[in-house]
C-alpha positions in Angstrom: -41.5 15.5 -35.2 -45.1 16.4 -35.8 -47.4 18.8 -33.9 -50.9 17.4 -33.0 -53.8 19.5 -31.9 -56.0 18.6 -28.9 -59.2 20.5 -28.3 -60.1 21.3 -24.7 -63.5 22.7 -23.6 -62.8 24.8 -20.4 -65.8 25.6 -18.2 -65.8 27.7 -15.1 -62.5 29.5 -15.8 -63.7 33.0 -15.3 -63.2 32.5 -11.5 -59.9 33.1 -9.8 -58.7 29.5 -9.6 -59.9 28.4 -13.0 -58.6 31.5 -14.7 -55.2 31.8 -13.1 -54.1 28.3 -12.3 -55.8 26.3 -15.1 -56.3 28.6 -18.1 -53.4 31.1 -17.8 -50.7 29.2 -15.9 -51.4 25.7 -17.2 -53.1 25.4 -20.6 -52.0 28.7 -22.1 -48.5 28.2 -20.7 -48.4 24.8 -22.4 -49.7 26.4 -25.6 -47.1 29.1 -25.5 -44.2 26.7 -24.8 -45.2 24.8 -28.0 -47.2 22.0 -26.4 -46.4 18.9 -24.5 -43.7 16.5 -25.7 -45.0 12.9 -26.3 -42.9 9.8 -26.0 -42.4 9.6 -29.8 -41.1 13.2 -29.9 -44.4 14.6 -31.3 -45.8 17.8 -29.7 -49.4 17.9 -28.4 -50.7 21.5 -28.7 -53.9 22.5 -26.8 -56.6 24.4 -28.6 -58.9 26.0 -26.0 -62.6 26.6 -26.2 -63.7 28.7 -23.2 -67.4 28.2 -22.3 -69.4 30.1 -19.7 -72.9 31.3 -18.9 -71.9 35.0 -19.1 -70.9 35.4 -22.8 -69.6 39.0 -22.2 -67.4 37.8 -19.4 -65.9 34.9 -21.3 -65.3 37.1 -24.4 -63.4 39.6 -22.3 -61.3 36.8 -20.8 -60.6 35.3 -24.2 -59.6 38.6 -25.6 -57.1 39.2 -22.8 -55.7 35.7 -23.1 -55.6 35.5 -26.9 -58.1 32.7 -27.1 -60.1 32.5 -30.3 -63.0 30.2 -29.4 -65.6 31.2 -26.8 -69.3 30.3 -26.3 -72.1 30.5 -23.8 -73.7 27.3 -25.3 -72.2 24.2 -23.5 -74.3 21.7 -25.4 -73.1 23.0 -28.7 -69.5 22.9 -27.5 -69.9 19.3 -26.3 -71.3 18.4 -29.7 -68.1 19.4 -31.4 -66.3 16.1 -32.2 -63.0 18.0 -32.7 -62.7 18.6 -29.0 -61.5 15.7 -26.9 -61.4 17.0 -23.3 -63.9 18.7 -21.1 -62.6 20.5 -18.0 -64.7 22.0 -15.2 -63.7 24.5 -12.5 -67.2 25.8 -11.8 -69.3 25.3 -8.7 -69.2 22.0 -6.9 -72.9 21.6 -6.9 -73.1 21.8 -10.7 -70.1 19.6 -11.3 -71.6 16.1 -11.3 -74.3 17.1 -13.9 -71.7 18.8 -16.1 -69.3 15.8 -15.9 -72.1 13.4 -16.7 -73.2 15.5 -19.7 -69.6 15.6 -21.0 -69.1 11.9 -20.5 -72.3 11.2 -22.4 -70.9 13.3 -25.3 -67.8 11.0 -25.3 -65.4 13.5 -23.8 -62.5 12.7 -21.6 -63.1 14.7 -18.4 -60.8 16.5 -15.9 -62.0 18.7 -13.1 -61.3 20.6 -10.0 -62.0 19.1 -6.6 -64.3 18.2 -4.9 -65.9 16.3 -7.7 -69.3 16.4 -6.0 -70.9 17.5 -2.7 -71.7 13.9 -1.7 -70.3 10.4 -2.2 -73.3 9.0 -4.1 -73.0 11.5 -6.9 -69.3 11.2 -6.9 -69.4 7.4 -7.4 -72.1 7.8 -10.1 -69.7 10.0 -12.1 -66.9 7.5 -11.6 -69.2 4.7 -12.8 -70.4 6.7 -15.9 -66.8 7.4 -16.9 -65.9 3.7 -16.5 -68.9 2.6 -18.6 -68.1 5.1 -21.3 -64.5 4.1 -21.5 -63.3 7.7 -21.3 -60.2 8.9 -19.5 -60.7 11.0 -16.4 -58.8 12.9 -13.7 -59.2 15.2 -10.8 -56.9 18.0 -9.6 -54.6 17.0 -6.8 -52.3 20.0 -7.0 -50.7 20.0 -3.6 -48.8 16.8 -4.4 -46.8 18.9 -6.8 -45.9 21.7 -4.4 -42.1 21.9 -4.0 -42.3 21.6 -0.2 -44.4 18.4 -0.3 -42.2 17.0 -3.1 -39.2 17.4 -0.8 -41.1 15.5 1.9 -41.8 12.7 -0.6 -38.1 12.6 -1.5 -37.2 12.4 2.2 -39.6 9.5 2.7 -38.3 7.7 -0.3 -34.7 8.1 1.0 -35.8 6.5 4.3 -34.8 9.7 6.1 -37.6 9.5 8.7 -37.1 5.9 9.7 -40.5 4.9 11.0 -42.9 7.8 10.6 -44.7 8.4 13.8 -46.9 11.5 13.3 -47.9 14.4 11.0 -49.1 17.8 12.1 -50.6 20.1 9.5 -51.6 23.7 9.9 -53.5 25.4 7.1 -55.3 28.8 6.9 -55.3 32.5 7.4 -57.7 35.3 8.4 -60.4 35.9 5.8 -61.9 39.3 6.4 -65.6 39.4 7.4 -66.4 41.8 4.6 -67.8 44.7 6.6 -64.8 47.0 7.0 -62.5 45.3 4.5 -63.5 43.1 1.5 -63.1 39.3 2.0 -60.4 37.4 0.1 -62.8 34.6 -0.6 -66.2 34.6 -2.3 -69.2 34.8 0.0 -70.6 31.4 -1.2 -67.8 29.7 0.7 -69.6 30.5 3.9 -73.1 29.3 2.9 -73.7 25.6 3.2 -76.7 25.9 0.9 -74.4 27.1 -1.9 -71.8 24.3 -1.4 -69.6 26.2 1.0 -67.6 25.1 4.1 -63.9 24.5 4.8 -64.5 20.8 5.5 -65.8 20.2 1.9 -63.1 22.5 0.5 -60.0 21.2 2.3 -60.6 17.7 3.6 -60.6 16.5 0.0 -57.0 17.9 -0.2 -55.9 16.2 3.0 -57.1 12.9 1.7 -54.8 12.7 -1.2 -51.9 14.3 0.6 -52.1 11.8 3.5 -52.8 8.8 1.2 -49.9 9.5 -1.1 -47.3 10.8 1.2 -47.7 9.0 4.5 -50.3 6.2 4.4 -54.0 5.6 3.6 -56.5 7.1 5.9 -58.2 4.4 8.1 -60.3 6.5 10.5 -60.8 10.1 11.6 -62.3 12.4 14.2 -63.3 15.9 13.2 -64.8 18.9 14.9 -66.1 21.7 12.7 -66.9 25.2 13.8 -68.6 28.3 12.4 -66.6 30.7 14.5 -67.9 33.9 12.7 -71.6 33.7 12.0 -72.0 37.2 10.5 -70.4 38.2 7.2 -70.8 40.7 4.4 -70.9 39.7 0.7 -69.3 41.2 -2.4 -72.0 44.0 -2.5 -71.5 44.8 1.2 -74.8 43.1 2.1 -74.9 41.3 5.5 -75.6 37.5 5.4 -75.6 34.7 7.9 -72.7 32.3 7.6 -74.2 28.8 7.6 -71.1 26.8 6.7 -68.1 25.8 8.8 -65.1 28.2 8.7 -62.7 25.9 10.7 -62.1 22.2 11.1 -60.0 20.4 13.7 -59.3 16.8 12.5 -57.2 13.8 13.7 -56.6 11.0 11.3 -55.3 7.4 11.9 -53.3 6.2 8.9 -52.1 2.8 7.9 -49.0 1.7 9.9 -50.3 3.4 13.1 -49.3 6.9 11.9 -51.3 9.7 13.6 -52.0 12.9 11.6 -53.5 16.1 13.0 -54.6 18.9 10.6 -56.2 22.2 11.6 -57.9 24.0 8.7 -59.1 27.6 9.4 -60.2 30.7 7.6 -60.2 32.5 11.0 -56.6 32.2 12.2 -53.9 34.8 12.1 -50.7 33.3 10.7 -47.6 32.9 12.9 -45.7 30.3 10.9 -43.5 30.2 7.9 -46.2 29.6 5.3 -50.0 29.4 4.9 -49.7 25.7 5.2 -47.1 23.7 7.0 -46.6 20.0 7.6 -44.4 18.8 10.5 -43.4 15.1 10.2 -41.8 13.2 13.1 -40.0 9.9 12.6 -37.6 7.7 14.6 -34.6 8.8 12.6 -35.5 12.4 11.8 -38.1 15.1 11.5 -39.0 17.6 8.8 -41.2 20.7 8.4 -42.4 21.7 4.9 -44.4 24.6 3.6 -45.5 25.4 0.1 -41.9 25.7 -1.1 -39.3 25.2 1.6 -38.5 22.2 3.8 -36.2 22.0 6.9 -34.9 18.9 8.5 -33.4 17.7 11.8 -31.9 14.2 11.7 -31.5 12.0 14.7 -27.8 12.6 15.3 -28.3 16.4 15.1 -31.3 16.5 17.5 -30.6 18.8 20.5 -31.2 17.9 24.1 -33.7 20.4 25.6 -34.4 20.4 29.3 -37.8 21.5 30.8 -37.3 24.2 33.3 -40.2 26.7 33.7 -38.3 28.7 36.3 -35.8 30.0 33.8 -36.2 31.9 30.5 -35.7 29.7 27.5 -32.4 30.4 25.8 -32.3 27.7 23.1 -33.1 29.0 19.7 -34.9 25.9 18.4 -35.3 27.1 14.8 -31.5 27.4 14.5 -31.1 23.6 14.9 -32.8 22.9 11.6 -31.2 22.6 8.2 -32.9 23.9 5.1 -33.0 21.6 2.1 -31.6 23.2 -1.1 -33.6 23.7 -4.3 -31.7 21.1 -6.4 -34.1 21.2 -9.2 -36.5 23.6 -11.0 -40.1 23.3 -9.9 -42.8 24.1 -12.5 -46.4 25.2 -11.6 -48.1 22.2 -9.9 -51.3 22.6 -11.8 -49.5 22.7 -15.1 -47.4 19.6 -14.3 -50.6 17.6 -13.6 -52.2 19.0 -16.8 -49.2 17.8 -18.8 -49.6 14.3 -17.2 -53.3 14.2 -18.1 -52.7 15.3 -21.6 -50.1 12.6 -22.2 -52.6 10.1 -20.6 -55.3 11.1 -23.1 -52.9 11.2 -26.1 -50.8 8.1 -25.6 -52.3 6.3 -22.6 -49.4 7.3 -20.4 -49.7 6.1 -16.8 -52.0 8.3 -14.6 -53.3 7.6 -11.1 -55.2 10.8 -10.2 -58.5 9.6 -11.5 -62.1 10.5 -10.6 -62.0 7.6 -8.1 -59.2 9.4 -6.2 -61.5 12.5 -6.2 -64.3 10.4 -4.9 -62.1 9.3 -2.0 -61.8 12.9 -1.0 -65.6 13.3 -1.0 -65.8 10.1 1.1 -63.5 11.6 3.7 -65.6 14.8 3.7 -68.7 12.8 4.5 -66.9 10.9 7.2 -65.7 14.2 8.7 -69.2 15.7 8.7 -70.6 12.5 10.3 -67.9 12.6 13.0 -68.6 16.2 13.7 -72.4 15.6 13.9 -72.1 12.4 16.1 -69.0 13.5 18.0 -67.2 10.2 17.5 -64.4 8.5 15.5 -65.5 7.2 12.1 -63.8 4.4 10.2 -63.0 5.0 6.6 -63.6 1.9 4.5 -61.6 1.2 1.3 -63.3 2.7 -1.7 -63.4 0.9 -5.0 -64.9 1.8 -8.4 
């Protein structure tokens, strides 16, 4: 058994998501476990090069994470033939340019979503990667959440019978920033900086719906900027120009109807920050990030509507929690391991930049629906 090095240029990992999920909990965790096991028994060991515009910031991060290679010069990093992969978790507005530059340098590319702020640029990146013959992927982390993996297992076991509908609730209250600091960066609320919950979350719902329930065929979406006044990281007031809530209905293949509310201005009264309620002819299930409860057809109670009497049924008591019959690794790490095997030995991999472009396509359809106040068909998207 041999150990093989694979060099990874990581850009945009000084931010919360890039640092925690991709650098520390994925690549460094893979490094510290001795690498990824390939089909022939060899180990693939990542060698990280952290790149960022603020050299002092990346040096501090590298010191804390025991990373030897850091730089503020992306061009020089891309010129290094010993590094095979470029990863980006920076701003969405910069991403198409960075990916194009990495592809031109012959790097395999992997990136956070969305892969662009508009479909035209997204498809240009897809085309460039195809022409260059490099391998490519985009993050679709929610497919690897334990709760959603349990939903997939129920679907594969035909638990639901015919799936009828899906109802998703996502979000929490993000403080305005005046009396308490916000939990999200201020650019999230400025459209001119690539902010907005539609751009941020509809990309997620595209791959969740497509992969778990059926391809999205049409949608109707209403966006809102419920809170127009916010305060940034320095306590300075600014006008929120991006949407902070989205209320969307999707028509999926097979006639399935999905409704998903996404909001940064809702106070949570559910079991998790995101929940999916799936109804089918033979059973229903509700999943959060980790847990999933079910109610099969033969165990469905018989409620009776009577507004003149106080409800005595405890509806939550009639659901059965699925056990954790396996160990669930970090979802970002799992997808990273899949992509590394794809690069190293051409292992199967479906979460390509084209899948990322589909997310951007749905964002554009949602924005068009909101603007024109109508249903929008979602045509099939091909490379």
